[in-house]
C-alpha positions as CSV (number, residue, x, y, z in Angstrom):
1,M,119.9,45.9,-77.3
2,N,118.8,48.4,-74.8
3,R,115.6,48.2,-72.7
4,G,113.5,50.3,-75.2
5,E,114.5,48.0,-78.1
6,A,113.5,45.0,-76.1
7,V,110.0,46.3,-75.9
8,V,109.6,47.6,-79.5
9,L,110.6,44.4,-81.3
10,P,108.0,42.1,-79.6
11,M,105.3,44.8,-80.2
12,A,106.3,45.0,-83.9
13,C,106.0,41.2,-84.3
14,W,102.6,41.3,-82.5
15,M,101.4,44.0,-84.9
16,C,102.5,41.9,-87.9
17,R,100.3,39.1,-86.7
18,V,97.4,41.5,-86.0
19,R,97.6,42.8,-89.6
20,R,96.6,39.3,-90.8
21,W,93.3,39.4,-88.9
22,P,90.1,40.3,-90.8
23,R,89.3,44.0,-90.3
24,A,85.9,43.3,-88.8
25,V,87.4,41.0,-86.1
26,L,90.1,43.5,-85.4
27,W,87.7,46.4,-84.8
28,A,85.4,44.2,-82.7
29,W,88.3,43.3,-80.5
30,V,89.5,46.9,-80.2
31,G,85.9,48.0,-79.3
32,W,85.6,45.3,-76.6
33,W,88.9,46.2,-75.1
34,A,88.0,49.9,-75.1
35,V,84.5,49.7,-73.6
36,G,84.4,46.1,-72.1
37,P,85.5,47.0,-68.6
38,V,83.0,49.8,-68.4
39,H,80.0,47.7,-69.4
40,A,81.0,44.4,-68.0
41,L,78.2,42.3,-66.6
42,D,78.0,41.8,-62.8
43,A,78.8,38.2,-62.1
44,V,76.7,36.4,-59.4
45,T,75.9,32.8,-58.5
46,L,72.6,31.1,-57.8
47,Q,72.9,27.9,-55.7
48,L,70.1,25.4,-56.7
49,K,68.8,23.0,-54.1
50,W,69.0,19.9,-56.3
51,S,70.3,18.7,-59.6
52,H,69.1,20.3,-62.9
53,A,65.3,19.8,-63.4
54,F,62.2,21.6,-64.5
55,Q,62.0,22.6,-60.9
56,F,64.4,25.4,-61.8
57,A,63.1,26.2,-65.3
58,G,62.5,29.9,-64.5
59,Y,66.2,30.4,-63.9
60,Y,67.2,28.6,-67.1
61,A,64.8,30.8,-69.0
62,A,66.2,34.0,-67.4
63,V,69.7,32.9,-68.5
64,E,68.8,31.6,-72.0
65,K,66.4,34.4,-72.9
66,G,68.8,37.2,-71.7
67,F,66.6,38.4,-68.8
68,Y,69.6,38.5,-66.5
69,R,71.8,40.1,-69.1
70,D,69.2,42.8,-69.7
71,V,69.7,44.0,-66.1
72,G,73.5,43.7,-66.2
73,L,73.9,40.3,-64.6
74,D,76.0,37.3,-65.6
75,V,74.5,34.5,-63.6
76,T,76.0,31.1,-62.9
77,L,73.7,28.3,-61.8
78,L,75.2,25.7,-59.4
79,E,73.7,22.2,-59.0
80,A,73.5,20.7,-55.5
81,P,74.4,17.0,-55.0
82,P,72.2,14.9,-52.6
83,G,72.7,16.0,-49.0
84,A,74.4,19.3,-49.9
85,S,73.6,22.4,-47.9
86,V,72.3,25.4,-49.9
87,L,72.5,27.4,-46.7
88,A,76.2,26.7,-46.3
89,S,76.9,27.7,-50.0
90,V,75.2,31.0,-49.6
91,S,76.3,31.9,-46.0
92,Q,79.9,31.1,-46.8
93,G,79.9,33.3,-49.9
94,R,80.2,30.6,-52.6
95,A,76.9,31.9,-54.0
96,Q,75.0,35.2,-53.5
97,Y,71.6,33.6,-53.9
98,G,69.9,30.3,-53.2
99,V,66.8,28.2,-53.6
100,G,65.7,26.9,-50.2
101,T,62.8,25.3,-48.3
102,S,60.6,26.9,-45.7
103,S,63.2,25.8,-43.1
104,L,64.8,29.2,-43.9
105,L,62.7,30.3,-40.9
106,L,64.7,27.9,-38.7
107,D,68.0,29.1,-40.2
108,R,67.0,32.7,-39.5
109,A,66.2,31.9,-35.9
110,A,69.6,30.1,-35.6
111,G,71.5,33.3,-36.4
112,Y,71.8,33.1,-40.2
113,P,70.6,36.4,-41.6
114,M,68.7,35.1,-44.6
115,V,66.1,37.1,-46.4
116,V,63.4,35.5,-48.6
117,L,63.1,37.4,-51.9
118,A,60.2,35.5,-53.5
119,V,58.2,32.3,-53.3
120,V,58.0,30.1,-56.4
121,F,55.9,27.2,-55.2
122,Q,52.7,28.4,-53.4
123,H,52.3,24.8,-52.1
124,S,55.3,22.6,-51.2
125,P,55.8,19.6,-53.5
126,Q,57.0,17.4,-50.6
127,V,55.0,14.3,-50.0
128,L,55.4,10.9,-48.4
129,L,55.3,8.0,-50.9
130,V,54.4,4.6,-49.3
131,R,54.7,1.4,-51.2
132,Q,51.7,-0.9,-51.2
133,P,52.6,-4.5,-50.4
134,D,51.3,-6.8,-53.1
135,R,49.4,-8.9,-50.6
136,V,47.5,-5.9,-49.1
137,Q,44.3,-4.9,-50.8
138,G,42.9,-1.3,-50.6
139,T,44.6,1.9,-49.4
140,Q,46.5,1.9,-46.2
141,G,46.3,4.6,-43.6
142,I,49.1,6.9,-42.5
143,Q,49.1,5.1,-39.1
144,D,50.2,1.9,-40.9
145,L,53.7,3.3,-41.0
146,L,54.3,2.6,-37.4
147,G,57.5,0.5,-37.1
148,K,58.1,0.7,-40.9
149,R,61.4,1.6,-42.7
150,V,61.1,5.2,-43.7
151,M,63.5,7.6,-45.4
152,V,62.8,11.3,-44.6
153,E,65.2,13.9,-46.0
154,P,66.6,16.8,-44.0
155,H,64.4,19.9,-43.7
156,A,61.3,17.8,-44.4
157,D,59.7,19.4,-41.3
158,E,56.3,19.7,-42.8
159,L,56.2,15.9,-43.2
160,L,57.2,15.4,-39.6
161,A,54.5,17.8,-38.5
162,Y,52.0,15.9,-40.6
163,L,53.0,12.5,-39.1
164,N,53.0,14.0,-35.6
165,Q,49.5,15.4,-36.1
166,A,48.4,11.9,-37.3
167,G,49.7,10.4,-34.1
168,V,52.9,8.9,-35.7
169,R,55.9,10.1,-33.8
170,S,59.4,10.1,-35.4
171,D,60.7,7.7,-32.8
172,Q,58.0,5.2,-33.7
173,L,59.5,4.9,-37.2
174,M,62.5,2.9,-38.4
175,R,64.3,6.0,-39.7
176,L,66.9,5.3,-42.4
177,P,69.4,7.7,-44.1
178,H,67.8,9.1,-47.3
179,T,69.6,7.8,-50.4
180,F,67.4,10.0,-52.7
181,N,67.0,7.0,-55.0
182,P,63.5,5.8,-55.8
183,Q,64.9,2.4,-56.6
184,D,65.0,1.7,-52.9
185,L,61.2,2.0,-52.8
186,I,60.8,0.0,-56.0
187,D,63.0,-2.8,-54.7
188,G,61.3,-2.8,-51.3
189,T,64.4,-1.9,-49.4
190,V,62.3,0.8,-47.6
191,D,58.5,1.0,-47.1
192,A,58.2,4.8,-47.5
193,M,60.3,7.8,-48.5
194,S,59.9,11.6,-48.6
195,A,59.8,12.8,-52.2
196,Y,58.6,15.5,-54.6
197,I,55.2,14.9,-56.1
198,T,56.7,16.4,-59.3
199,N,59.5,13.9,-59.7
200,E,59.6,10.5,-58.1
201,P,56.0,9.4,-59.0
202,Y,57.1,9.4,-62.7
203,L,59.8,6.8,-62.0
204,L,57.5,4.7,-59.8
205,D,54.8,4.7,-62.5
206,Q,57.4,3.6,-65.0
207,A,58.3,0.7,-62.7
208,G,54.7,-0.3,-62.4
209,I,54.5,-0.5,-58.6
210,R,51.5,0.4,-56.4
211,Y,52.0,3.2,-53.9
212,D,50.0,5.7,-51.8
213,T,50.7,9.4,-51.7
214,Y,50.3,11.4,-48.5
215,T,50.5,15.2,-48.5
216,P,50.7,17.5,-45.4
217,R,48.1,19.7,-47.1
218,S,45.4,17.1,-46.4
219,A,46.0,17.9,-42.7
220,G,46.0,21.7,-43.2
221,I,49.9,22.0,-43.1
222,D,50.6,24.2,-46.1
223,F,54.2,25.3,-46.5
224,Y,55.8,27.3,-49.3
225,G,58.3,25.6,-51.6
226,D,61.5,26.6,-53.5
227,N,62.0,30.0,-52.0
228,L,64.4,32.4,-53.6
229,F,66.6,33.9,-50.9
230,T,69.8,35.9,-50.2
231,T,71.7,37.3,-47.2
232,E,71.2,40.6,-45.4
233,N,74.8,41.6,-46.3
234,E,74.0,41.2,-50.1
235,L,70.8,43.2,-49.7
236,K,72.5,46.0,-47.8
237,A,75.6,46.1,-50.1
238,N,73.8,45.7,-53.4
239,P,70.1,46.6,-53.1
240,Q,69.8,47.4,-56.8
241,R,71.4,44.1,-57.8
242,V,69.1,42.2,-55.5
243,Q,66.1,43.9,-57.0
244,N,67.3,43.3,-60.6
245,F,68.1,39.6,-59.9
246,R,64.7,39.1,-58.3
247,E,62.7,40.7,-61.2
248,A,64.7,38.9,-63.9
249,S,64.2,35.6,-62.1
250,L,60.5,36.1,-61.9
251,R,60.3,37.2,-65.5
252,G,62.1,33.9,-66.3
253,W,59.5,31.9,-64.4
254,A,56.6,33.6,-66.1
255,Y,58.2,32.6,-69.5
256,A,59.0,29.1,-68.5
257,M,55.5,28.2,-67.3
258,A,54.0,29.7,-70.5
259,H,56.5,27.8,-72.8
260,Q,56.8,24.3,-71.1
261,E,57.5,22.4,-74.3
262,E,60.4,24.7,-75.2
263,M,61.8,24.6,-71.7
264,A,61.6,20.8,-71.5
265,D,63.6,20.5,-74.7
266,L,66.2,23.0,-73.4
267,I,66.7,21.2,-70.1
268,A,66.9,17.8,-71.8
269,T,69.6,19.0,-74.3
270,Q,71.6,21.5,-72.3
271,Y,71.2,21.0,-68.6
272,A,70.1,17.5,-67.5
273,R,70.6,14.7,-70.1
274,S,70.0,12.0,-67.5
275,H,66.3,12.2,-68.1
276,G,64.2,12.5,-71.3
277,R,61.8,15.2,-72.5
278,D,58.8,13.3,-71.2
279,F,60.1,13.3,-67.6
280,F,60.5,17.1,-67.6
281,L,57.0,17.6,-69.2
282,F,55.6,15.4,-66.4
283,E,57.4,17.6,-63.9
284,A,56.0,20.7,-65.5
285,R,52.4,19.5,-65.4
286,R,52.7,18.5,-61.8
287,M,54.1,21.9,-60.9
288,E,51.1,23.8,-62.3
289,P,48.8,23.3,-59.3
290,L,51.7,24.1,-57.0
291,L,52.6,27.4,-58.6
292,R,49.0,28.5,-59.3
293,T,50.0,31.0,-61.9
294,D,46.3,31.0,-63.1
295,L,45.5,32.8,-59.9
296,I,48.5,34.8,-58.7
297,E,51.9,35.9,-60.1
298,V,55.0,33.9,-59.5
299,G,56.9,35.2,-56.4
300,Y,53.8,36.2,-54.4
301,M,54.0,35.6,-50.6
302,T,52.2,36.9,-47.6
303,R,53.2,37.4,-43.9
304,G,50.1,35.4,-42.9
305,R,51.3,32.2,-44.7
306,W,54.8,32.6,-43.2
307,Q,53.2,33.0,-39.8
308,H,51.3,29.8,-40.3
309,I,54.6,28.0,-41.1
310,A,56.2,29.5,-38.0
311,D,53.3,28.3,-35.9
312,T,53.7,24.8,-37.3
313,Y,57.4,24.8,-36.4
314,A,56.4,26.0,-32.9
315,D,54.1,23.1,-32.6
316,L,57.1,20.8,-33.3
317,G,59.2,22.6,-30.7
318,L,61.6,24.0,-33.3
319,L,60.7,27.6,-32.9
320,P,59.5,29.7,-30.0
321,R,55.9,31.0,-30.1
322,N,55.4,34.4,-31.8
323,Q,58.7,34.2,-33.7
324,T,59.3,37.6,-35.3
325,L,59.3,37.8,-39.1
326,N,61.0,41.3,-39.1
327,G,63.8,41.4,-41.7
328,F,63.0,38.0,-43.0
329,L,60.7,39.0,-45.9
330,Y,62.1,41.1,-48.7
331,A,61.2,44.7,-49.3
332,S,63.0,46.9,-51.8
333,I,65.5,49.3,-50.2
334,V,66.9,50.8,-53.4
335,P,67.9,54.4,-52.6
336,P,65.5,56.9,-54.3
337,D,66.6,59.5,-56.7
338,R,67.5,62.6,-54.7
339,K,66.4,65.2,-57.1
340,P,62.6,64.5,-56.8
341,L,63.1,64.5,-53.1
342,Y,64.5,68.0,-53.1
343,V,61.6,69.2,-55.3
344,A,59.2,67.5,-52.8
345,L,60.8,69.3,-49.9
346,T,60.5,72.7,-51.6
347,L,56.8,72.0,-52.4
348,L,56.3,70.8,-48.8
349,L,57.3,74.3,-47.5
350,V,54.7,75.9,-49.7
351,V,51.8,73.6,-49.3
352,S,52.5,71.9,-46.0
353,A,48.9,71.7,-45.1
354,V,48.0,69.8,-48.2
355,A,51.0,67.4,-47.7
356,L,49.9,66.6,-44.2
357,Y,46.5,65.8,-45.4
358,I,47.9,63.5,-48.1
359,L,50.1,61.9,-45.5
360,H,47.0,61.2,-43.4
361,L,45.2,59.6,-46.4
362,N,48.3,57.5,-47.2
363,R,48.4,56.1,-43.7
364,R,44.7,55.2,-43.9
365,L,45.4,53.6,-47.3
366,A,48.4,51.6,-45.9
367,R,46.2,50.2,-43.1
368,A,43.5,49.3,-45.5
369,L,46.1,47.5,-47.8
370,A,47.5,45.6,-44.8
371,E,44.0,44.4,-43.9
372,T,43.4,43.4,-47.5
373,L,46.6,41.2,-47.6
374,R,45.4,38.6,-44.2
375,A,41.9,38.8,-46.4
376,E,43.5,37.7,-49.8
377,D,44.4,34.4,-48.3
378,R,40.9,34.0,-47.2
379,V,39.5,34.8,-50.6
380,R,41.8,32.3,-52.2
381,H,40.6,29.7,-49.7
382,L,36.9,30.5,-50.4
383,A,37.5,29.9,-54.1
384,F,37.9,26.2,-53.3
385,F,36.2,25.6,-49.9
386,D,32.7,26.1,-48.6
387,A,32.5,29.2,-46.3
388,L,30.1,27.5,-43.8
389,T,31.5,24.0,-43.4
390,D,35.0,24.5,-44.7
391,L,34.5,21.4,-46.9
392,P,35.7,21.4,-50.5
393,N,33.2,23.2,-52.8
394,R,32.0,22.2,-56.2
395,R,35.1,23.6,-57.9
396,M,37.5,21.7,-55.7
397,L,35.4,18.5,-56.0
398,Q,35.7,18.7,-59.8
399,D,39.5,18.9,-59.5
400,R,39.7,16.0,-57.1
401,L,37.3,13.9,-59.2
402,V,39.5,14.3,-62.3
403,Q,42.6,13.4,-60.3
404,A,40.8,10.4,-58.8
405,I,39.8,9.0,-62.2
406,A,43.3,9.4,-63.5
407,R,44.6,7.5,-60.4
408,L,42.0,4.7,-60.8
409,K,43.2,4.3,-64.4
410,R,46.8,4.0,-63.3
411,E,46.1,1.6,-60.5
412,E,43.2,-0.3,-62.3
413,R,40.9,0.1,-59.3
414,H,37.4,1.4,-58.7
415,G,36.0,4.2,-56.6
416,A,32.5,5.5,-55.8
417,L,30.6,8.8,-55.8
418,L,27.8,9.4,-53.2
419,F,25.3,12.3,-53.6
420,L,23.5,13.1,-50.3
421,D,20.5,15.2,-49.7
422,L,19.0,15.8,-46.2
423,D,15.4,14.6,-46.0
424,N,13.7,17.1,-43.7
425,F,16.1,20.0,-43.6
426,K,13.5,22.6,-44.8
427,T,11.3,21.8,-41.8
428,L,14.1,22.8,-39.4
429,N,14.8,26.1,-41.3
430,D,11.2,27.0,-41.5
431,T,10.5,26.3,-37.8
432,H,13.6,27.5,-36.0
433,G,15.4,29.8,-38.5
434,H,18.5,29.7,-40.6
435,A,20.9,30.0,-37.7
436,L,20.0,26.5,-36.4
437,G,20.0,25.2,-40.0
438,D,23.6,26.3,-40.4
439,S,24.5,24.7,-37.1
440,L,23.0,21.4,-38.4
441,L,24.9,21.6,-41.7
442,K,28.2,22.1,-39.8
443,T,27.4,19.0,-37.6
444,V,26.6,17.0,-40.7
445,A,29.9,17.9,-42.2
446,E,31.7,16.7,-39.1
447,R,29.8,13.4,-39.1
448,L,30.6,12.8,-42.8
449,R,34.3,13.4,-42.2
450,G,34.2,10.8,-39.4
451,C,32.7,8.1,-41.8
452,V,35.4,8.1,-44.4
453,R,39.2,7.7,-44.9
454,E,41.7,10.5,-45.1
455,V,42.2,9.8,-48.8
456,D,38.4,10.3,-49.5
457,T,36.8,13.7,-50.2
458,V,33.7,15.1,-48.5
459,A,32.3,18.2,-50.3
460,R,29.3,20.5,-50.0
461,L,27.6,21.6,-53.2
462,G,25.3,24.0,-51.6
463,G,22.1,24.0,-49.4
464,D,21.7,20.6,-47.8
465,E,23.5,18.7,-50.7
466,F,26.8,16.9,-49.9
467,V,29.0,14.6,-52.0
468,V,31.4,11.9,-50.8
469,L,34.2,10.7,-53.2
470,L,35.5,7.3,-52.2
471,D,38.9,7.0,-53.8
472,A,40.6,3.7,-54.9
473,I,38.5,1.1,-53.1
474,D,39.3,-2.2,-54.9
475,A,40.3,-3.7,-58.2
476,D,37.1,-5.7,-58.4
477,A,33.9,-3.8,-59.2
478,E,31.6,-6.0,-57.1
479,Q,33.9,-5.7,-54.1
480,S,34.2,-2.0,-54.6
481,L,30.4,-1.6,-54.7
482,A,29.9,-3.7,-51.6
483,Q,32.5,-1.7,-49.7
484,A,31.0,1.6,-50.9
485,Q,27.5,0.4,-49.7
486,V,29.0,-0.4,-46.3
487,V,30.3,3.2,-46.1
488,A,26.9,4.5,-47.3
489,G,25.1,2.5,-44.6
490,K,27.5,3.9,-42.0
491,V,26.7,7.4,-43.2
492,L,23.0,6.8,-42.9
493,L,23.4,5.6,-39.3
494,S,25.6,8.5,-38.4
495,L,23.4,11.2,-39.9
496,A,20.2,9.7,-38.4
497,E,21.5,10.2,-34.9
498,P,19.6,13.1,-33.1
499,Y,21.1,16.6,-33.3
500,R,21.2,18.8,-30.3
501,L,21.3,22.3,-31.7
502,L,22.0,25.4,-29.5
503,D,20.0,28.5,-29.9
504,A,22.2,31.5,-30.5
505,H,20.0,33.5,-28.1
506,G,20.7,31.2,-25.2
507,G,17.4,29.3,-25.3
508,E,16.9,25.6,-24.7
509,P,18.7,23.2,-27.1
510,V,16.6,22.0,-30.0
511,V,16.7,18.3,-30.7
512,H,16.2,17.5,-34.3
513,V,16.2,14.2,-36.2
514,C,17.4,14.3,-39.8
515,T,17.9,11.4,-42.2
516,A,19.4,11.4,-45.7
517,S,18.8,10.1,-49.2
518,I,21.9,8.8,-51.0
519,G,22.5,8.2,-54.6
520,M,25.6,6.1,-55.6
521,A,27.6,5.6,-58.8
522,L,30.6,3.4,-59.3
523,L,33.6,4.9,-61.2
524,D,36.9,3.7,-62.7
525,G,39.7,5.0,-64.9
526,T,37.3,5.2,-67.9
527,S,34.6,7.2,-66.2
528,D,33.5,10.6,-67.5
529,P,33.3,13.1,-64.6
530,E,30.1,14.8,-65.8
531,E,28.3,11.5,-66.5
532,V,29.2,9.8,-63.1
533,Q,27.9,12.9,-61.3
534,H,24.7,12.8,-63.3
535,Q,24.3,9.0,-62.4
536,A,24.8,9.7,-58.6
537,D,22.5,12.7,-58.7
538,T,19.7,10.8,-60.5
539,A,20.1,7.9,-58.1
540,M,19.7,10.2,-55.1
541,Y,16.4,11.5,-56.3
542,Q,15.3,7.9,-56.9
543,A,16.2,7.1,-53.3
544,K,13.9,10.0,-52.2
545,R,11.0,8.6,-54.3
546,M,11.5,5.2,-52.8
547,G,10.9,6.5,-49.3
548,R,14.1,8.3,-48.2
549,N,16.6,7.3,-45.6
550,R,18.1,4.8,-48.0
551,V,20.8,4.3,-50.7
552,H,20.1,3.8,-54.4
553,V,22.8,2.8,-56.9
554,G,22.8,4.5,-60.3
555,T,21.4,2.4,-63.2
556,D,24.6,2.5,-65.2
557,A,26.6,1.0,-62.3
558,T,26.6,-2.6,-61.1
559,P,23.1,-3.8,-60.1
560,P,22.3,-2.4,-56.6
561,R,22.3,-4.4,-53.4
562,P,19.9,-3.5,-50.5
563,A,21.6,-1.0,-48.1
564,T,19.7,0.1,-45.0
565,P,21.0,1.8,-41.9
């Protein structure tokens, strides 16, 4: 047998076997072999920051619904075991894309050329969960952690900034390595642990233990969470792929948040069978106020928010002041089509004067847009906070009241709602003008903050009307009412102190005495938000009728006890 025969005979045998295949299968195989290499999908990898969960639902949706495939991508999703480094996986080339925390700013400053493509969580889900000892009644303060056993995971810089701002330094804690196991908190092995508000509370609630939740947002430390990022090399080498991957991912997130039940079933059956469907639905519900898809589209980020994060890192000594953000935030650099450019150049020679004028208008528009973006953040803030006092407004109060009632139901405790109205505020406005009136309202807001705990809420409804929500006071209704009346008495004393108000025109300070009338209503896990507000409001007007500068308890609550300043 010569060399040619050695080739022909195996081919002949192969063709004999092929003839037995169904004709449709044969043609499909031939078609794939002919065109497959030309139209093959571009394979890339996304490194997740944790094990499979609803936290990454948008990426599952983009895979399962074909959004990645539609833009020519074959995407592999990699889980990350506890303690694994997403940065290392991406920087070392095991993945082209990753999901990281806001500590990407630190990585960039350390020489890792990372680029943030989009922000998924507008507010970070990181919180500090603190177990309540059975023998301790009432809510503890963050300062009670001094000397306690605490597990804080790597890159939880916002929690460290929060503790530092509250006067609790890291070296004043008994820092333990993070096991990422909530059972340690359940068993009492540790007193507190960093966690995600979307995950661990579900397991703690199932175990039936009492715990407090502390969020850096209560101290004004508001980080982004779960940021989609890549490297400068990937962006420069494959700008179109980066753009396609980003757009398909965000399309997946929009789908996932609109179809939570479907995605919970998908994750429970195909991605993470360690948890049931209820766990993933709990996670989805907790994610809604963090993504805020009711206000903005997924992926939205601003330079101003990133600058706030950089400033917080600078306060911790982790970044220099005025750290540059150049190159850190994604901007599409896909090369434009050259043909329209040539046409534009030809037209430019003919109508150069018009083009220069248009250029001038575009520059003015760009400046206006830039100013509108530092303003967008302010508009979003004003949607939930009072412009004069920076207290939560009526809309934010409604949200916190609903959350408080749910928490009271879970913990079987009581809270209280105080409606306040200043007694002789109109006299000041009529005599000295609205400028001094505004100054008084700001001072009232500061004094109210000083009378309550960090977990309580002080809100302004408008004019000279304020509300105080006392959260999770005690399991006993009588004790809760008594403690609430003590707080109310403290408020009356504080607000009755004379006010020294400065005239904006440089005149002599105006000394003004202003008391308050307070209506109080007790609430628990069965309370109706509208009804309890009506009770407190009615009680406040009753306090005014009874002579002002006093507290009156709503008639549907426990019978009132006298409360005077």
